[in-house]
N, C-alpha and C positions, 0 to 999 in steps of 0.2 A: 814654182818656188825659184827663188833667186839662187845664184851660185854660192853666195855667202851662207845662206840658210842651209843649203844642202851640205856644205863642208862642215858647218857647225854640228848638224845632226849626225854626220858620219863620225866626227871626233867624239861627240857625246856617247854614241853607241859603243865605240871602241873603248872609251874610258870605263863605261859601265861594265862591259864584258871583262876587261882586265881586273877591275875591282871585284866583280862577282866571282871570277875564277880564283883570284887571290883569296877571297873570303872562304871559298870552298876548300882550297888547299890548306888554309890555316885551321879550319874546323876539322879536317881529316887528320892533320898532325896532332891537334889537341886530343882528339878521340883516341888516337894511338897511344898517346902518353897516359891517358886515363886507363886504358885497357892494360898497359904495362904495370901501372900502379896497382891495379886490382889483382893482377897475376902475382905480384910480389907481396901483396898485403900491406903496402905502404900507404895507400889512400886513406884507409880508416884510421891508421895511426896519425897521419898528418892532420886529418880533420879533427881528431880528438885533441891533438896538441893546439891547433888553432882555436878550438872552442875553449879550452881551459886557459890558454895564455892570453887570448885577445878578447874574445866575445864576453866571457863571464866577468872579467874585471871591468870592461866597458859598461856592461849592464849594471854592475854594482855601483860604479861611479855615477851613472845616470840616475839610478834610484836614490842614491845618497843626496845628490844635488836637488832632486825633486823634493825629497823629504825635508831638507834644510831650508830651501828657498820657497817653493810654492806651497807645500803642505803647511808650513809654519804660518804663512799669511792666511791661508784658508781657515785654519783652525782658530786663529785669533778673531777673524771676522765672525765665524760661526759661534764662538763663545759669547761674543758681544750680542749677537742676535738672539741667542738662547736666553741671556739675561733679560733682554727687553721683553721677549715673549713670556717669560716666566712671570713677570709682573702682571701682564695682561691676562694670563691664564688664571692667576690667583684672584683677580678681580671678577672675571667672567664666570668662573666655575660655579659659584653659588647661584647665579642667575640661571645658568644652564640646568643645574640640578633641580631648581624649582619648576622650570618649564617641563622637564622630563617627568617629574612627579605629577604634574597636572595632566600630561598626556598619557600617562601609564594606564589609567583605567579605560580610556578609550581604545588604546592599542591592545589591551588584554582581552577584549571581547572575542569570543570564538567566532569562527566562520558561520556556524549555525545561527548564533544570535544576530549577526549582521544580516543574514539571509531573512530571518523572521522580521526584523525591522524594515527591511526593503519590501517585503510582501505586504506588511501592514499599511504602508503608505499607498 
């Protein structure tokens, strides 16, 4: 390796070590804060306040926006599609009913009757 590459690698390793050590110390400090909150019982109260003051209103706003913007569009398109299909169903229903009435005697044969017909052939 060249001298520049070696120096670069040494600097990179040192920076990584510094950031890694710094990260570990920050994590340790935050863990201490959390344990202090737990000892004093403030963590649960703070979480409850954050939930009620920030998360619930945000979720309600998101739901309201979805309901007003997206759901309104979906329901309009769905109503139009239902009306189109309603006409088609009214036209096709009598035809389907006739077909079912024709097929009903064939379908109503018992398994034993079908077996007898199979043996006769």
